[in-house]
N, C-alpha and C positions, 0 to 999 in steps of 0.2 A: 449722087454718092450713095453707095449702098447702105441700107439700114444697119445700124450697130456699128458705125465706123469707130466709136470709142472702144467698143468692145474689141475690134480688130486691133487697135493700138495695144491694149492689154495683153492680147494673145501674142502679138509679135514680140513684145517685150519678154514674155515668159516662155515663148516657144523656142527662141533662139538661145543658145548655150551662153552662159555668162561666166566669165573667169572668177575663180575663188581668189580674191586678192588678199584679204586679211581678216582676222578675227573680229576686228572692230567693225568692218563693213558688213559682216554677216550678222552682227549682233551676238556672237559667240565668244566664250573665252578661248584662249590659245590652246588649252588642253582638249576641249571638246572639238575644236575645229581640227586639230590633228588627229583625233579619234576618228571623225567623220571622214577625213581624207583617207585614212588607212582602211576603213570599212569599205569605201567606194572601190579602192584598188582591189581588195579581197573579193568583193562581190563581182567586179568586172572579170576578174581571173576566172572565177567560177562559172559566170555566165558564158565565157568563150569556151570552156571545157564542155558546155552542154549544147553547143551549136552543132546541128547536123551537117554532114558534108554538103548537102544541097543548099545550105545557107538559112535554113529555118530552124526554129525551136519548137519541138514537139509537133511539127507539121500544122501548127495552129496560127492562123493569120494575125489574130489579135496579140498574142504572146510574142510572135515574131516581130511584128511592127514596134511593140514596146520595147523589146530587147534592142532592136535596131536603133530606137530613139535614144535609149540609154547611152549606147556607144557613140552615136553621132554627137550628142551633147557633151560627151566627155572629151573626145578628141577625133573629129571627123577625118583628119588626114591619117592618123596613126592606125585607125580601124578601117581604112578604105577597102582593103581587100574583103574583109568580113561583110562590110556593108554592101559591096557590090553584089556579093553572092545573095544576100538578104533581099535586096532590091529586085534581083532577077527572079527569085523565088516568089516574091509577092506579085510581081507582074504576071508571071506564068499561071498563078492561081487566082487571079482577080475575078474570074467569073464563078468561083467555087465557094463564094463567102455565104455564111448562113444568115447574116443580118446586116443591116444598114450600119449598125454601130461597129461591127467588124470592118466593114468596107472603109468607114471614116477613119479608123485607127490606122489602116494601112496606107490610106491616101495622105494622112498627116506625115508619115515618114517619107513618103514619095515627095511631099512638098519640101520637106527639111533637106532632102538630097538633091533638090532641084531637078527632079525626074524630066527628061526630055519629052515625055509622052503624056503629060497631064491631060490634054484634051481627050485622048483616048481613054484614059482612066475615068474621066468624068463621064464620058459616053457610056462605059460599061456600067457606072452607077445608074445612070438615067434609064438604061435599058432594063435594069433589074428593080428599079424603084417601084414599078406598078405592083410588083409581087410582095412588096413589103408595106405593111400599115405602119407608117412612121409614128403615128399616135400611140401605137401599142408597143413601141420600142421602150425599154427601161429609160428612166430619166437620165442615168449617166450616158447611155447610148446616144440619147439626143444631145447631150452636151458635146460629145465627140463630134457629132454631125455639125453642131454649130461651129465649133472651132475650125474644122476643115473647110466649112463654107466660107467663113471670113477670111481664112488665110489664102484662099484661091485667088488668082488674078480676077479682075472685075468682070472680064468677059466670060468667065466660067462660073457656073452656079450649081450647087447641090440642091438648094432649097429655094422655094419661092418666098416672096416677102411675107405672104400670109403664113406660110409654115414657120418662118422665123419668129413672127409675132406670136403665133400660138405656143410655140415652145417657151418663149420667154414668159408669157402669161401664165403658163402651167408652172414654171419655176417659182414665180412669186406667189402663186396660190399654194405651193407645196413648201413654203419657206421654213415651216417647222420641221419637216423631215429632211429637207435639202437646203440648209442655210447657205452653204457654199455656192450653189447655182443661183440662188436668189440674190446673193451679194454680188456675184459677177454680173448678173442682169442688171441690177441697179447701177453699178459702176459704169456700165455700157451707155448709161443715159447721158453721160458727161458731167463735168464738175458743177455746172450751173444748176443741175436738178439733184444733185447728191445732198441728202440730208445727213450731217454727222451722226445725228441721234439714232437715225434708222441704221446707218452702217454699224454704229457701236452694238446695238441690239444683235444684228446678224453676226457681227464678229464674235461677240461673247458665245452665241450659239455654236459657232464653228469651233471655238476653243473647247466648249463642254463636249461636243460630239466627237472631237479628235481622240478622246480617251478610249472610245470603243469602236471607232470607225474600221471597216475593212480597208485593206491597202488601196484599192481604187477610189473609194470614197475619200480616204485620207489624202490622196494626190490632189483631188480637186479642193479639198479644204485648204490645203497649203497653197495652192494656185490662187484661191480667192483671198487668203490672208496676205500673200505677197502683194496682190493688186491693191488691196485696201490700205497698205502702208502709205501710199501716195496721199491718201486723204485723211488717215488717222495717224500722223507722225507721233503725236504725243504719247502713243501706246508703246512706242519702241519695238523692239524685236524680241522680247523675252520669250514669246511664244515658240520661237525657233529652237532655243536651247531645250525646251521642254519636250518638244516633239523629236528632235535629234536624239536626246538621251533615251526616250522610249523605244525609238527605232533601233538604236545601237543595242539595246538589251535583247531584241529578237534575233539578232544575227548569229549564226553559228561560227565556229572558228574557221570553217573552210570558205566562208564568205556568203553562203546561201541564207535565206530566211526560212524558218521551219513553220510548216503548216500544222493544222490541228492534229494530224495523225503522227507528229513527231518526225516527219520526213521532210526533205527539202522541198520547197513549194516554189516552182519556176515563176508562176504568175505573181505571187506575192513578192518575190525577190526583184522583179524588174520594176514593180511600183515602189517598193520601199527604197531602192537605190535611186530612182528619179526624185523621190521625195528628199533624200539626202542632198542630191544635187541642187535642188530649189532652195533648201534651208541654208546650205553652205554658201551659196552665191550672194554677192552684195545686194 
């Protein structure tokens, strides 16, 4: 069995789109749930207006992959035409990626869409891997690599067992800066090794950090918080309503999220909308 099988279970649960069934299931009030749904609709409409004719967004692999994941998790059949163009663009540009983290994000969407040529994509990664120093990749990029690695069929691998172990050790050592990554790492050990007191410390750190986290970091904080709900049910889902309220305040009337220069920020928008998806799902 591949190391980190418990982490694989967590990723599969959060990676697959979940239907928004009711306010109670998501831990939100009816009003906030409705506001969140409307925000997602506005955001998706704006995102579609920004897609290039070739299927990309800003001709950027990472942004394109995240935008595609947003649409796939919303309604993979409804957005089939747009996603087909996106997948084709990502495949055509597989050898032009600047970092391992970018590659992992694109591969994540290919997995979500059941891409028929996963083997070739993994070969592309392995052929470029020597040019990338994975230990110098930002921590969040390494988390994208871990997720793609664990979601791949067992006969395909991005990372060696030693690389996986090193990444996870680094996350635990950096728990003050990246509590969400440390929390996910601990949860991957399985329920028999999880200490609720340790989880609670990291969960509290995630809540505190969420007030000032950038969109990509906040995405992983929400992923970790959702995963921890299985082990800390007594804490309820209050954190969801807090984060949803903050995110909704950042959205413009057209559906985009505004960056520091008061202009629509495409990268921020794709992450904030995925955050809403995670918070609204049961």
